[in-house]
C-alpha positions in Angstrom: 34.9 14.1 -28.9 36.7 13.8 -25.4 35.0 13.6 -22.1 36.6 13.7 -18.6 34.8 11.4 -15.8 34.9 12.0 -12.5 33.3 9.7 -9.6 33.6 10.3 -5.8 30.1 9.2 -4.8 31.1 6.4 -2.8 34.3 4.9 -1.1 35.8 4.6 -4.7 37.7 7.7 -6.2 38.0 7.3 -9.8 39.0 9.7 -12.9 38.9 8.8 -16.5 39.0 10.1 -20.0 37.1 8.7 -22.9 37.3 9.5 -26.7 34.6 8.6 -28.8 35.0 4.6 -28.7 38.1 4.5 -26.6 38.8 4.9 -23.0 42.0 6.5 -23.0 42.8 6.4 -19.2 41.2 5.4 -16.0 42.7 5.7 -12.4 40.5 4.1 -9.7 41.3 3.9 -6.0 39.4 2.1 -3.3 41.2 3.2 -0.1 40.7 4.8 3.0 41.9 8.2 2.0 39.5 11.0 1.5 38.6 11.9 -1.9 40.0 15.6 -1.3 43.4 13.8 -1.0 43.0 11.7 -3.9 40.8 13.1 -6.8 43.0 16.0 -8.2 46.5 14.0 -7.8 44.7 11.1 -9.8 43.8 13.6 -12.5 47.1 15.2 -12.5 48.7 11.9 -13.1 46.2 10.9 -15.9 47.0 14.3 -17.5 50.9 13.5 -17.4 50.6 10.0 -18.5 48.5 10.6 -21.7 50.0 14.0 -22.4 46.3 15.4 -22.1 45.6 19.4 -22.7 42.7 19.8 -20.5 41.5 22.4 -22.9 40.9 19.9 -25.3 38.2 18.1 -23.6 34.5 18.8 -24.6 32.8 18.5 -21.4 33.2 16.9 -17.9 30.9 14.1 -16.8 30.4 13.8 -13.0 28.6 11.2 -11.0 26.0 13.5 -9.7 24.3 11.4 -7.0 23.1 9.9 -4.8 25.9 8.8 -2.8 28.1 10.0 0.0 27.1 13.3 0.8 30.7 14.6 1.4 31.9 12.6 -1.6 29.4 14.2 -4.0 30.5 17.8 -2.6 33.9 17.0 -3.5 33.2 15.6 -7.0 30.8 18.4 -7.7 33.2 21.1 -6.5 36.0 19.6 -8.6 33.9 19.4 -11.7 32.4 22.8 -11.5 36.0 24.2 -10.6 37.2 22.7 -13.8 34.3 23.8 -15.7 34.7 27.3 -14.6 38.4 27.2 -15.3 38.2 25.7 -18.7 34.9 27.1 -20.0 33.6 23.6 -20.4 29.9 22.3 -19.6 29.0 19.6 -17.2 27.3 16.5 -17.8 25.5 15.0 -14.8 25.3 11.3 -14.7 23.1 9.6 -12.1 25.3 7.4 -10.0 23.3 4.4 -10.1 22.8 4.6 -13.8 26.8 4.7 -13.9 27.1 1.8 -11.7 24.8 -0.3 -13.9 26.7 0.7 -17.0 29.4 -1.3 -15.6 27.6 -4.7 -16.6 26.7 -3.2 -20.4 25.6 -6.0 -22.5 24.3 -8.5 -19.9 21.2 -10.6 -20.5 20.1 -10.4 -16.9 18.6 -7.7 -14.9 20.9 -5.2 -13.2 20.3 -4.1 -9.8 23.0 -1.8 -8.2 22.8 -1.5 -4.4 24.5 1.6 -2.5 24.3 1.4 1.2 22.3 4.3 2.4 22.3 3.1 5.9 19.3 2.4 8.3 18.5 -0.6 6.1 17.8 1.7 3.0 19.5 1.4 -0.4 20.1 3.8 -3.4 19.0 1.5 -6.3 17.3 1.0 -9.6 16.7 -1.5 -12.1 18.0 -1.7 -15.5 18.3 -4.1 -18.5 20.2 -3.9 -21.9 18.1 -4.3 -25.0 18.6 -3.3 -28.7 22.1 -2.0 -27.8 21.0 0.4 -25.3 20.6 0.5 -21.5 16.8 0.6 -20.4 16.0 2.2 -17.0 13.4 -0.1 -15.6 13.0 1.6 -12.3 14.8 4.9 -12.1 17.5 5.6 -9.3 15.7 5.8 -5.9 16.1 5.5 -2.1 14.0 2.7 -0.7 14.3 -0.2 1.8 16.0 -3.4 0.6 12.9 -5.3 1.0 11.0 -3.0 -1.3 13.4 -3.7 -4.2 13.9 -7.4 -3.7 9.8 -7.6 -3.6 10.0 -5.8 -7.2 12.5 -8.2 -8.4 10.4 -11.3 -7.2 7.5 -9.8 -8.9 9.4 -9.7 -12.2 10.8 -13.1 -11.6 13.8 -12.3 -13.9 17.4 -13.3 -13.4 19.2 -10.4 -11.9 22.9 -9.3 -11.1 23.6 -7.2 -8.1 26.4 -4.9 -7.7 27.5 -2.0 -5.6 28.8 -1.5 -2.0 25.6 -2.4 -0.7 26.1 -6.0 -1.7 28.3 -6.7 1.4 25.6 -5.2 3.7 22.5 -6.6 2.1 23.9 -10.2 1.0 22.1 -12.3 3.7 18.9 -10.5 3.0 19.3 -11.2 -0.6 20.1 -14.8 -0.2 17.1 -15.4 2.2 14.4 -13.4 0.2 15.2 -13.1 -3.3 13.2 -15.7 -5.2 14.5 -14.8 -8.6 17.8 -16.3 -9.9 20.6 -14.1 -8.8 24.2 -13.7 -8.7 26.8 -10.8 -7.8 29.0 -8.9 -10.1 32.8 -9.8 -9.9 35.4 -7.5 -8.0 36.5 -5.6 -11.0 33.0 -4.5 -11.9 31.1 -4.0 -8.7 31.9 -0.4 -7.7 31.8 2.9 -9.2 34.1 3.6 -12.2 34.7 6.7 -13.9 35.3 4.8 -17.1 31.4 4.2 -17.1 30.8 7.9 -16.1 32.9 9.0 -19.2 31.4 6.7 -21.7 27.9 7.5 -20.6 28.8 11.1 -20.7 29.8 10.8 -24.4 26.3 9.5 -25.1 24.7 12.3 -23.1 26.7 14.9 -24.8 25.6 13.6 -28.1 22.1 14.0 -26.8 22.6 17.6 -25.8 22.3 16.8 -22.0 24.8 19.2 -20.9 24.7 22.1 -18.2 26.8 25.1 -17.5 29.2 24.6 -14.5 27.0 27.1 -12.6 23.8 25.2 -12.9 25.4 21.7 -11.6 23.8 20.5 -8.2 24.3 17.1 -6.8 21.2 15.0 -6.5 21.3 13.6 -2.9 17.9 11.9 -3.3 17.2 12.4 0.6 18.1 14.7 3.4 21.3 14.3 5.2 21.2 13.0 8.9 21.9 16.3 10.2 19.0 17.8 8.3 16.7 15.0 9.2 17.5 15.5 13.1 17.0 19.3 12.5 13.7 18.9 11.0 12.6 16.5 13.8 13.6 18.8 16.6 11.8 21.9 15.0 9.0 19.5 14.8 9.2 18.6 18.3 9.6 22.3 19.5 6.5 23.4 17.3 4.3 20.9 19.2 
């Protein structure tokens, strides 16, 4: 089984290819260029470096949200385009699940934090038990205080990771009562390697979809949509 993984859900752009137990290639860039500039060239470079025939892949795993609205649309369009062109199914990986999978095997609770702005975070809670990732709290969009309160109630050592760590570190240090730590730089952002490996597991479980059915999961409305609804509500009064 060979899975192509794509992640452009945040600031990081990442492409990877996993084959059963092997991660054949991964190309990750955390720089200010837009994903529309980087994603396909990165894929092209991997194809050349490992002499990959894209027709040989079994499916395309893509970080399906939440995350940056623009980034998710770019990743979704890329995955769908490849799916249509190659006749391959897609595997939608929840972005927060993919982030948590970076820390596979840790004995501590895992709490990814993505900055959702306005003191909100895309987050969830995960644990690795009996050789599997257990989803304790599915990915959600909540205030940072809410997820820290839940961790305090569990009173279990936790590792934080994600681009939200930089934003919420002061709040965590002041309000988190459970023992906590922060993931190191090589594990604390989105990686297509995790998306591809999770994709292998999902593929075996039959969690695939035709390219035409794929839709990103934004979890909440965009700012433009929220402003439009607020304006409509005001006008209707």
